ROLOPA-95395 format. One record per residue: x negated, y, z negated of N, C-alpha, C in turn; chain. Coordinates in Angstrom, 3 decimals. Example, Ala and Ser with C-alpha at 12.3 -4.5 7.8 and 13.67 -1.06 7.14 Angstrom:
2
R/-13.190/-5.690/-7.800/-12.300/-4.500/-7.800/-13.200/-3.300/-7.800/A;
R/-12.850/-2.250/-7.080/-13.670/-1.060/-7.140/-12.900/0.030/-7.870/A;
//
This chain:
248
R/-0.906/-1.390/0.109/0.105/0.077/-0.187/-0.943/1.125/-0.162/A;
R/-0.446/2.200/0.601/-0.963/3.532/0.617/-0.138/4.523/-0.289/A;
R/-0.642/5.338/-1.014/0.064/6.241/-1.698/-0.394/7.806/-1.070/A;
R/0.304/8.181/-0.189/-0.187/9.462/0.549/-0.073/10.696/-0.209/A;
R/0.590/10.660/-1.351/0.789/11.992/-2.017/0.665/11.661/-3.681/A;
R/-0.496/12.200/-4.178/-0.618/12.210/-5.483/-1.515/13.402/-6.156/A;
R/-1.359/13.529/-7.473/-1.872/14.606/-8.239/-2.815/13.830/-9.384/A;
R/-3.627/12.839/-8.691/-4.447/11.998/-9.672/-5.911/12.746/-10.205/A;
R/-6.388/13.625/-9.430/-7.576/14.276/-9.800/-7.380/15.063/-10.863/A;
R/-8.444/14.874/-11.998/-8.151/15.488/-13.257/-8.487/16.973/-13.328/A;
R/-7.654/17.866/-14.088/-7.605/19.233/-14.489/-7.695/20.107/-13.351/A;
R/-7.012/19.720/-12.109/-7.177/20.716/-10.960/-5.731/21.489/-10.991/A;
R/-4.408/20.776/-11.465/-3.065/21.535/-11.099/-2.541/21.036/-12.241/A;
R/-1.205/20.869/-11.919/-0.100/20.521/-13.098/-0.027/18.850/-13.081/A;
R/-1.083/18.095/-12.399/-1.107/16.777/-12.480/-1.823/16.375/-13.725/A;
R/-2.745/15.340/-13.532/-3.760/14.691/-14.576/-4.472/15.709/-15.190/A;
R/-4.246/15.774/-16.455/-4.907/16.815/-17.323/-6.374/16.571/-17.707/A;
R/-6.695/15.295/-17.671/-8.169/14.945/-18.011/-8.371/13.594/-17.201/A;
R/-9.854/13.201/-17.299/-10.266/11.979/-16.596/-9.682/10.752/-17.046/A;
R/-9.209/10.835/-18.420/-8.625/9.548/-19.044/-7.347/9.342/-18.597/A;
R/-6.425/10.509/-18.434/-5.236/10.156/-17.837/-5.318/9.874/-16.148/A;
R/-6.344/10.406/-15.546/-6.598/10.185/-14.242/-6.884/8.519/-14.047/A;
R/-7.866/8.043/-14.861/-8.256/6.634/-14.891/-7.199/5.494/-15.229/A;
R/-5.995/5.909/-16.150/-4.974/5.116/-16.456/-3.791/5.114/-15.232/A;
R/-3.728/6.374/-14.654/-2.973/6.603/-13.310/-3.533/5.560/-12.336/A;
R/-4.796/5.693/-12.124/-5.571/4.686/-11.154/-5.179/3.177/-11.776/A;
R/-5.502/2.885/-12.528/-5.331/1.562/-13.076/-3.685/0.937/-12.761/A;
R/-2.715/1.930/-13.257/-1.360/1.428/-12.873/-1.206/1.426/-11.345/A;
R/-1.676/2.331/-10.683/-1.474/2.375/-9.047/-2.114/0.804/-8.456/A;
R/-3.174/0.561/-9.037/-3.777/-0.672/-8.587/-2.990/-1.951/-9.059/A;
R/-2.712/-1.696/-10.429/-1.772/-2.903/-10.520/-0.474/-3.278/-9.981/A;
R/-0.090/-1.872/-9.141/1.214/-2.069/-8.385/0.907/-2.678/-7.124/A;
R/-0.326/-2.550/-6.849/-0.998/-3.098/-5.463/-1.216/-2.095/-4.436/A;
R/-1.397/-0.851/-4.911/-2.117/0.283/-4.076/-3.475/0.156/-3.899/A;
R/-3.701/0.337/-2.530/-5.240/0.024/-2.140/-5.855/1.384/-1.740/A;
R/-5.034/2.326/-1.264/-5.476/3.609/-0.836/-4.757/4.806/-1.670/A;
R/-5.412/5.832/-2.492/-4.758/6.762/-2.718/-5.128/8.033/-2.063/A;
R/-4.191/8.861/-1.522/-4.838/10.222/-1.030/-4.480/11.411/-2.182/A;
R/-5.727/11.914/-2.692/-5.568/12.893/-3.722/-5.393/14.158/-3.010/A;
R/-4.051/14.698/-3.478/-3.649/15.866/-2.594/-3.185/16.969/-4.016/A;
R/-4.156/17.620/-4.581/-3.853/18.616/-5.476/-3.138/19.682/-4.976/A;
R/-2.448/20.391/-5.583/-1.800/21.566/-5.083/-2.913/22.681/-4.578/A;
R/-2.586/23.218/-3.544/-3.287/24.586/-3.113/-2.330/25.672/-2.780/A;
R/-2.838/26.676/-3.735/-1.838/27.903/-3.379/-2.996/28.993/-3.003/A;
R/-2.712/29.481/-1.858/-3.681/30.488/-1.344/-4.272/31.751/-1.984/A;
R/-3.288/32.030/-2.978/-3.625/33.391/-3.797/-4.566/33.281/-4.878/A;
R/-4.694/31.681/-5.090/-5.544/31.591/-6.378/-7.204/31.207/-5.899/A;
R/-7.474/30.843/-4.923/-8.922/30.390/-4.421/-8.798/30.277/-2.826/A;
R/-9.936/30.422/-2.601/-10.162/30.020/-1.091/-10.432/28.561/-0.755/A;
R/-10.152/28.167/0.496/-10.090/26.914/0.587/-11.593/26.384/0.186/A;
R/-12.476/26.941/0.492/-13.841/26.528/0.207/-14.139/26.358/-1.400/A;
R/-13.534/27.403/-2.134/-13.798/27.266/-3.414/-13.046/26.017/-4.237/A;
R/-11.869/25.926/-3.413/-10.748/24.896/-3.654/-11.620/23.460/-3.496/A;
R/-12.231/23.346/-2.605/-12.783/22.020/-2.168/-13.888/21.699/-3.311/A;
R/-14.847/22.893/-3.651/-15.811/22.627/-4.671/-15.270/22.005/-5.996/A;
R/-14.106/22.601/-6.157/-13.607/22.151/-7.560/-13.094/20.728/-7.230/A;
R/-12.379/20.563/-6.120/-11.797/19.101/-5.918/-13.043/18.131/-6.001/A;
R/-14.035/18.339/-5.150/-15.255/17.349/-5.482/-15.756/16.992/-6.801/A;
R/-15.858/18.132/-7.641/-15.998/17.838/-8.961/-15.150/17.098/-9.713/A;
R/-13.951/17.287/-9.546/-12.921/16.407/-9.931/-12.957/15.089/-9.679/A;
R/-13.203/14.896/-8.304/-13.370/13.515/-7.677/-14.437/12.886/-8.188/A;
R/-15.777/13.391/-8.525/-16.699/12.844/-8.950/-16.432/12.204/-10.442/A;
R/-15.694/13.064/-11.210/-15.276/12.495/-12.329/-14.393/11.053/-12.538/A;
R/-13.530/11.079/-11.266/-12.743/9.706/-11.311/-13.428/8.687/-10.286/A;
R/-14.198/9.011/-9.631/-14.832/8.133/-8.989/-15.428/6.690/-9.458/A;
R/-16.121/6.972/-10.353/-16.559/5.762/-11.308/-15.557/4.690/-11.717/A;
R/-14.431/5.035/-11.757/-13.174/4.186/-12.366/-12.436/3.387/-11.275/A;
R/-12.978/3.789/-10.073/-12.101/3.124/-8.689/-12.816/1.752/-8.638/A;
R/-12.048/0.970/-8.641/-12.455/-0.458/-8.311/-12.984/-0.768/-7.059/A;
R/-13.617/-1.963/-6.769/-13.893/-2.439/-5.363/-12.876/-2.482/-4.668/A;
R/-12.733/-2.290/-3.380/-11.453/-2.757/-2.604/-10.468/-1.532/-2.676/A;
R/-10.610/-0.655/-3.588/-9.697/0.590/-3.590/-10.224/2.006/-3.120/A;
R/-9.651/2.728/-2.365/-10.119/3.858/-1.778/-9.342/5.097/-2.177/A;
R/-10.214/6.060/-2.653/-9.700/7.368/-2.791/-10.175/8.486/-1.799/A;
R/-9.091/8.966/-0.796/-9.188/10.116/0.142/-8.801/11.349/-0.197/A;
R/-9.429/12.194/-0.007/-9.322/13.621/-0.527/-8.592/14.491/0.673/A;
R/-7.588/15.226/0.131/-6.648/16.183/0.973/-6.405/17.143/-0.050/A;
R/-4.949/17.644/0.310/-4.409/18.691/-0.587/-3.153/18.817/-0.254/A;
R/-2.231/19.168/-1.220/-0.664/19.666/-1.049/-1.031/21.143/-0.745/A;
R/-0.808/21.601/0.706/-0.837/23.132/0.864/0.317/23.683/0.972/A;
R/0.506/24.695/0.205/1.692/25.524/0.232/1.802/26.407/1.296/A;
R/2.835/26.199/2.191/2.663/26.937/3.392/4.082/27.835/3.366/A;
R/3.638/29.270/3.366/4.840/30.048/3.398/4.426/31.236/4.431/A;
R/5.482/32.243/4.647/5.036/33.303/5.503/4.327/34.376/4.803/A;
R/4.191/34.186/3.576/3.445/35.165/2.845/1.759/34.601/2.365/A;
R/1.489/33.643/2.965/0.228/33.063/3.035/-0.953/34.116/3.427/A;
R/-1.819/34.396/2.596/-3.024/35.247/2.797/-4.020/34.642/3.376/A;
R/-4.224/33.278/3.453/-5.442/32.635/3.883/-5.031/32.368/5.399/A;
R/-6.226/32.503/6.350/-5.995/32.471/7.691/-5.903/30.921/8.226/A;
R/-5.238/30.935/9.098/-4.962/29.298/9.676/-6.229/28.559/9.908/A;
R/-7.135/29.098/10.165/-8.627/28.552/10.473/-9.345/27.986/9.162/A;
R/-9.225/28.750/7.937/-9.296/28.398/6.724/-8.546/27.538/6.051/A;
R/-7.256/27.490/6.138/-6.469/26.520/6.000/-6.762/25.210/6.394/A;
R/-7.373/24.925/7.608/-7.534/23.891/8.401/-8.813/23.110/7.579/A;
R/-9.345/23.835/6.855/-10.675/22.925/5.852/-9.888/21.928/4.915/A;
R/-8.660/22.109/4.647/-7.888/21.432/3.836/-7.156/20.225/4.245/A;
R/-7.540/19.836/5.600/-6.858/18.624/6.283/-7.066/17.508/5.354/A;
R/-6.751/16.195/5.553/-7.123/14.989/4.926/-8.482/14.588/5.630/A;
R/-9.525/14.349/4.627/-10.674/14.222/5.410/-10.824/13.278/6.433/A;
R/-11.692/13.758/7.295/-11.966/12.746/8.654/-10.854/12.724/9.364/A;
R/-9.866/13.755/9.267/-8.733/13.243/10.090/-8.138/14.664/10.591/A;
R/-7.283/14.816/11.577/-6.556/16.121/12.030/-5.177/16.243/11.641/A;
R/-5.030/15.747/10.243/-3.530/15.587/9.456/-3.688/16.483/8.334/A;
R/-2.687/17.029/7.999/-2.741/18.051/6.780/-1.420/17.988/6.027/A;
R/-1.287/17.813/4.773/-0.303/17.637/3.921/0.279/19.195/3.513/A;
R/1.352/19.475/3.804/1.922/21.035/3.611/3.489/20.865/3.207/A;
R/3.305/21.653/1.878/4.525/22.061/1.005/5.253/22.908/1.737/A;
R/6.459/23.003/1.808/7.264/24.342/2.191/7.702/24.858/0.965/A;
R/8.407/26.151/1.298/9.071/26.754/-0.075/10.407/26.041/-0.095/A;
R/10.837/26.213/-1.488/12.117/25.668/-1.700/13.248/26.737/-1.619/A;
R/13.785/26.972/-0.416/14.751/27.827/-0.105/16.000/27.227/0.438/A;
R/16.910/27.856/0.428/18.272/27.462/0.993/18.157/27.135/2.456/A;
R/17.501/27.871/3.133/17.310/27.601/4.489/15.887/28.087/4.748/A;
R/15.322/27.679/6.120/14.008/28.016/6.449/14.211/29.056/7.425/A;
R/13.576/30.061/7.325/13.726/31.317/8.575/13.067/31.062/9.649/A;
R/13.482/31.592/10.771/12.736/31.590/11.945/11.444/31.949/11.928/A;
R/10.973/33.081/11.023/9.598/33.532/10.807/8.856/32.292/10.420/A;
R/9.358/31.549/9.308/8.629/30.352/8.809/8.286/29.252/9.944/A;
R/9.495/29.122/10.716/9.177/28.023/11.636/8.336/28.519/12.757/A;
R/8.270/29.782/13.022/7.509/30.344/14.123/5.661/30.180/13.408/A;
R/5.664/30.605/12.350/4.437/30.450/11.790/3.884/29.160/11.640/A;
R/4.817/28.310/11.346/4.367/26.901/11.352/3.907/26.291/12.686/A;
R/4.594/26.727/13.745/4.318/26.551/15.029/3.100/27.101/15.646/A;
R/2.679/28.367/15.335/1.502/29.062/15.406/0.276/28.139/14.593/A;
R/0.609/27.708/13.442/-0.390/27.108/12.769/-1.057/25.744/13.504/A;
R/0.052/25.046/14.089/-0.334/23.853/14.564/-0.924/24.260/16.150/A;
R/-0.771/25.222/16.853/-1.338/25.656/18.135/-2.961/26.096/17.865/A;
R/-2.858/26.849/16.754/-4.194/27.758/16.539/-5.238/26.573/15.872/A;
R/-4.794/25.539/15.069/-5.707/24.623/14.497/-5.834/23.266/15.204/A;
R/-4.896/22.914/15.998/-4.679/21.504/16.395/-4.548/20.356/15.624/A;
R/-4.033/20.875/14.207/-3.647/19.859/13.402/-2.332/19.250/13.484/A;
R/-1.856/18.339/12.680/-0.560/17.769/12.524/-0.057/17.875/11.356/A;
R/0.877/18.505/10.683/1.227/18.764/9.549/2.010/17.499/9.187/A;
R/1.813/17.034/8.107/2.683/15.850/7.509/3.462/16.651/6.155/A;
R/4.790/16.696/6.471/5.502/17.782/5.576/5.919/16.748/4.390/A;
R/5.336/17.313/3.123/5.488/16.695/1.921/7.043/16.718/1.517/A;
R/7.205/15.295/0.817/8.622/15.106/-0.035/9.458/15.782/0.801/A;
R/9.867/15.363/2.040/10.898/16.161/2.970/12.208/15.829/2.327/A;
R/12.489/15.042/1.523/13.817/14.926/0.818/14.131/15.949/-0.243/A;
R/13.079/16.574/-0.856/13.492/17.752/-1.746/13.838/18.922/-1.566/A;
R/13.654/19.329/-0.070/14.245/20.589/0.367/15.648/20.753/0.447/A;
R/16.123/21.569/-0.328/17.831/21.986/-0.237/18.046/22.259/1.277/A;
R/17.029/22.912/1.949/17.347/23.329/3.297/17.508/22.201/4.235/A;
R/16.853/21.139/3.769/16.942/19.899/4.611/18.042/19.108/4.527/A;
R/18.438/18.984/3.263/19.460/18.170/2.618/20.762/18.849/3.322/A;
R/20.712/20.091/3.339/22.090/20.925/3.527/22.253/20.997/4.979/A;
R/21.023/21.023/5.860/21.062/21.145/7.345/20.168/20.357/7.878/A;
R/20.271/19.018/7.824/19.298/18.074/8.458/18.724/18.339/9.939/A;
R/19.567/19.116/10.725/19.337/19.298/12.047/17.920/20.148/12.056/A;
R/17.286/20.641/11.217/15.968/21.465/11.202/15.138/20.345/11.390/A;
R/15.204/18.830/11.033/14.020/18.245/11.138/14.025/18.073/12.375/A;
R/14.662/18.017/13.358/14.557/17.718/14.886/13.694/19.052/15.189/A;
R/13.797/20.060/14.710/12.733/21.213/15.146/11.518/20.967/14.876/A;
R/11.234/20.418/13.495/10.027/20.061/12.883/9.479/19.188/13.777/A;
R/10.131/18.024/14.215/9.772/17.033/15.117/9.308/17.532/16.506/A;
R/9.787/18.386/16.936/9.557/18.815/18.530/8.052/19.605/18.266/A;
R/7.748/20.149/17.133/6.721/20.870/17.022/5.505/19.771/16.642/A;
R/5.869/18.449/16.571/4.835/17.567/16.169/4.634/17.093/14.690/A;
R/5.507/17.768/13.901/5.394/17.405/12.423/5.723/15.957/12.046/A;
R/5.236/15.310/11.187/5.566/14.061/10.601/6.195/14.454/9.221/A;
R/6.707/13.369/8.497/7.363/13.366/7.290/6.906/12.499/6.106/A;
R/6.738/12.855/5.175/6.506/12.088/3.767/7.615/11.922/2.961/A;
R/7.906/10.851/2.349/9.023/10.687/1.359/8.568/10.236/0.114/A;
R/9.023/10.564/-0.886/8.499/10.141/-2.409/9.280/9.027/-2.523/A;
R/8.818/7.984/-3.139/9.362/6.628/-3.476/10.667/6.763/-4.224/A;
R/10.748/7.800/-4.997/12.037/7.879/-5.969/13.105/8.400/-4.753/A;
R/12.962/8.910/-3.750/14.059/9.335/-3.021/15.090/8.150/-2.829/A;
R/14.617/6.920/-2.681/15.235/5.851/-2.390/16.115/5.389/-3.476/A;
R/15.944/5.775/-4.695/16.631/5.323/-5.815/17.504/6.354/-6.465/A;
R/17.235/7.609/-6.241/18.116/8.768/-6.918/19.309/9.129/-5.904/A;
R/20.439/9.199/-6.630/21.634/9.357/-5.837/21.994/10.336/-4.849/A;
R/21.350/11.462/-5.180/21.416/12.913/-4.349/20.538/12.772/-2.950/A;
R/19.479/11.751/-2.943/18.725/11.646/-2.000/18.428/10.285/-1.167/A;
R/19.152/9.294/-1.769/18.920/7.921/-1.156/19.630/7.772/0.106/A;
R/20.660/8.329/0.252/21.327/8.199/1.747/20.579/8.944/2.609/A;
R/20.081/10.058/2.415/19.112/10.691/3.253/17.946/9.865/3.430/A;
R/17.445/9.326/2.494/15.894/8.789/2.707/16.205/7.469/3.530/A;
R/17.445/6.527/3.180/17.475/5.446/3.857/17.835/5.632/5.593/A;
R/18.445/6.685/5.613/18.673/7.180/7.200/17.229/7.548/7.794/A;
R/16.533/8.249/7.092/15.277/8.530/7.817/14.347/7.288/8.055/A;
R/14.405/6.514/7.255/13.645/5.136/7.225/14.348/4.425/8.502/A;
R/15.476/4.174/8.485/16.218/3.375/9.625/15.801/3.930/10.961/A;
R/15.776/5.384/11.033/15.522/6.114/12.278/14.031/5.899/12.684/A;
R/13.313/5.543/11.716/11.770/5.544/12.136/10.989/6.830/11.988/A;
R/11.743/7.742/11.235/11.122/8.971/10.918/10.325/9.252/9.784/A;
R/9.943/8.338/9.149/9.068/8.380/7.767/7.625/7.864/8.365/A;
R/6.577/8.667/8.082/5.336/8.295/8.450/4.447/8.254/7.312/A;
R/4.833/8.478/6.092/4.147/8.257/4.808/5.089/8.067/3.656/A;
R/4.766/7.223/2.597/5.222/7.321/1.367/4.279/7.723/0.272/A;
R/4.828/8.345/-0.636/3.933/8.936/-1.720/4.617/8.765/-3.207/A;
R/4.020/8.469/-4.303/4.296/8.373/-5.630/4.525/9.882/-5.964/A;
R/3.691/10.914/-5.489/3.762/12.346/-5.953/3.561/12.208/-7.400/A;
R/2.734/11.385/-8.009/2.447/11.182/-9.440/1.645/12.146/-9.968/A;
R/1.986/12.428/-11.080/1.435/13.663/-11.982/0.846/13.160/-13.232/A;
R/1.443/12.032/-13.758/1.056/11.823/-15.118/1.466/10.224/-15.253/A;
R/1.350/9.748/-16.389/1.955/8.288/-16.649/3.010/8.227/-17.474/A;
R/3.844/9.262/-17.429/5.194/9.224/-18.102/6.319/9.544/-17.361/A;
R/6.741/10.704/-17.136/7.852/11.058/-16.313/7.637/11.268/-14.936/A;
R/6.456/11.274/-14.555/6.083/11.354/-13.178/4.918/10.236/-12.854/A;
R/4.974/9.030/-13.117/4.102/7.987/-13.092/3.955/7.396/-11.767/A;
R/2.923/6.342/-11.519/2.752/5.904/-10.204/4.102/4.961/-10.150/A;
R/4.601/4.962/-8.837/5.903/3.938/-8.507/6.073/3.608/-7.139/A;
R/5.074/3.434/-6.544/5.310/3.064/-5.346/5.816/1.704/-5.053/A;
R/5.735/0.857/-6.167/6.335/-0.674/-6.122/7.810/-0.642/-6.214/A;
R/8.442/0.612/-6.811/9.803/0.555/-6.832/10.418/0.510/-5.417/A;
R/9.605/0.990/-4.412/10.102/1.001/-2.897/10.740/-0.473/-2.568/A;
R/9.885/-1.525/-3.065/10.248/-2.943/-2.571/11.718/-3.379/-3.364/A;
R/12.004/-2.480/-4.568/13.166/-3.018/-5.482/14.230/-2.092/-4.668/A;
R/14.216/-1.044/-4.399/15.063/-0.175/-3.771/15.608/-0.658/-2.219/A;
R/14.481/-1.279/-1.869/14.825/-1.652/-0.244/14.655/-3.042/0.121/A;
R/15.288/-3.807/-0.764/15.254/-5.347/-0.561/15.927/-5.591/0.830/A;
R/15.104/-6.413/1.550/15.763/-6.734/2.922/15.218/-5.740/4.095/A;
R/14.543/-4.773/3.643/13.891/-3.939/4.555/12.514/-3.862/4.624/A;
R/11.970/-4.914/3.980/10.502/-4.686/3.834/9.764/-4.567/5.198/A;
R/10.253/-5.047/6.246/9.658/-4.656/7.647/9.433/-3.376/7.964/A;
R/10.609/-2.603/7.643/10.521/-1.020/7.835/9.705/-0.428/6.999/A;
R/9.432/-0.881/5.700/8.690/-0.290/4.680/7.157/-0.412/5.178/A;
R/6.882/-1.780/5.569/5.538/-2.112/6.041/5.134/-1.282/7.368/A;
R/6.280/-0.830/8.148/5.868/-0.244/9.303/5.418/1.314/8.879/A;
R/5.994/1.834/7.782/5.490/2.906/7.343/4.221/3.074/6.646/A;
R/3.840/2.039/6.157/2.320/1.899/5.600/1.407/1.784/6.742/A;
R/1.766/1.074/7.827/0.890/1.026/9.084/0.804/2.257/9.706/A;
R/1.690/3.107/9.781/1.712/4.404/10.284/0.606/5.316/9.524/A;
R/0.711/5.308/8.037/0.084/5.966/7.149/-1.443/5.389/7.420/A;
R/-1.687/4.227/7.423/-3.157/3.777/8.075/-3.696/4.426/9.172/A;
R/-2.817/4.463/10.147/-3.248/4.898/11.423/-3.664/6.523/11.190/A;
R/-2.607/7.156/10.582/-3.035/8.515/10.043/-4.517/8.633/9.592/A;
R/-4.738/7.862/8.513/-5.969/7.896/7.872/-7.263/7.561/8.525/A;
R/-6.990/6.780/9.764/-7.839/6.379/10.720/-8.004/7.429/11.927/A;
R/-7.180/8.641/11.645/-7.257/9.563/12.655/-6.819/9.317/13.947/A;
R/-5.808/8.130/14.051/-5.161/7.960/15.223/-4.079/8.730/15.577/A;
R/-3.692/8.966/17.049/-2.722/9.643/17.216/-1.458/8.811/16.850/A;
R/-0.433/9.550/16.156/0.839/9.220/16.036/1.893/9.673/16.670/A;
R/2.709/8.839/17.415/3.635/9.426/18.204/5.087/8.923/17.806/A;
R/5.891/9.854/17.251/7.128/9.415/16.657/8.220/10.171/17.591/A;
R/9.186/9.372/18.310/10.183/9.706/19.109/11.299/10.549/18.280/A;
R/11.198/11.980/18.590/12.077/12.942/17.881/13.661/12.358/18.017/A;
R/14.182/12.450/16.817/15.678/11.764/16.761/16.337/12.589/15.812/A;
R/17.490/12.842/15.876/18.417/13.799/15.038/18.913/13.203/14.001/A;
R/19.131/13.809/12.790/19.567/13.423/11.600/20.779/14.266/11.393/A;
R/22.119/13.727/11.050/23.403/14.481/11.088/23.931/14.261/9.612/A;
R/24.853/15.070/9.245/25.540/15.074/7.943/26.695/15.085/8.320/A;
R/27.630/14.503/7.687/29.206/14.449/7.821/29.734/14.134/6.543/A;
R/30.325/15.241/5.874/31.178/14.768/4.668/30.166/14.097/3.682/A;
R/29.137/14.647/3.627/28.109/14.193/2.560/27.164/13.082/3.033/A;
R/27.680/12.503/4.220/26.862/11.141/4.541/25.953/11.385/5.530/A;
R/24.819/10.957/5.584/23.884/10.939/6.561/23.829/9.957/7.654/A;
R/23.557/10.193/8.921/23.379/9.059/10.030/22.549/9.592/11.270/A;
//
């Protein structure tokens, strides 16, 4: 299993507070069968430059790396907060792509709707950097759940989608998440783990929530593996619709 979204590195954000916590999170992830963890601490442009952030991230990684068992891989990335008010130029943001790939995990603002200005800025970012955004926890945005047609616009730009494991078990999001999975629109799963308590490693719950759909789950992990190998991912754009609270 590949955990594409985690806050496991110690002392960088609202995730693991120290190395002991990070090591315990790593142990639990490995116990569940995770073989690769993409370390994606939050990046907010107003707090530090991408270069400064990478230096801090490297120091945090070096604290956790000795606890990583053989056969388990930690890959460095970031959850980059992408808004119309970003003060960091696109070229510098590109430094935060997942290491050795052309893919970058972006978090969008939690708004009721996404403005044309935001969509245009995202399109410009893709054009100027040549990167492919993977949009983090796509099920958490009110703008998406209320108007899923916006997903088609993201797909036409070339964006991919990451879902959190809990999306398949929580009532407000499980219908949306299962529709995304059935349409082949999920390119990565993440635990979005922050600690070992209320936001703990949980990728194993996918198999509990999606019994009988193991083939679809495995296809997502294969797609994630291709991303980490920097392979070109082609997903046929498909529309998701909502009618009387149900997604199809």
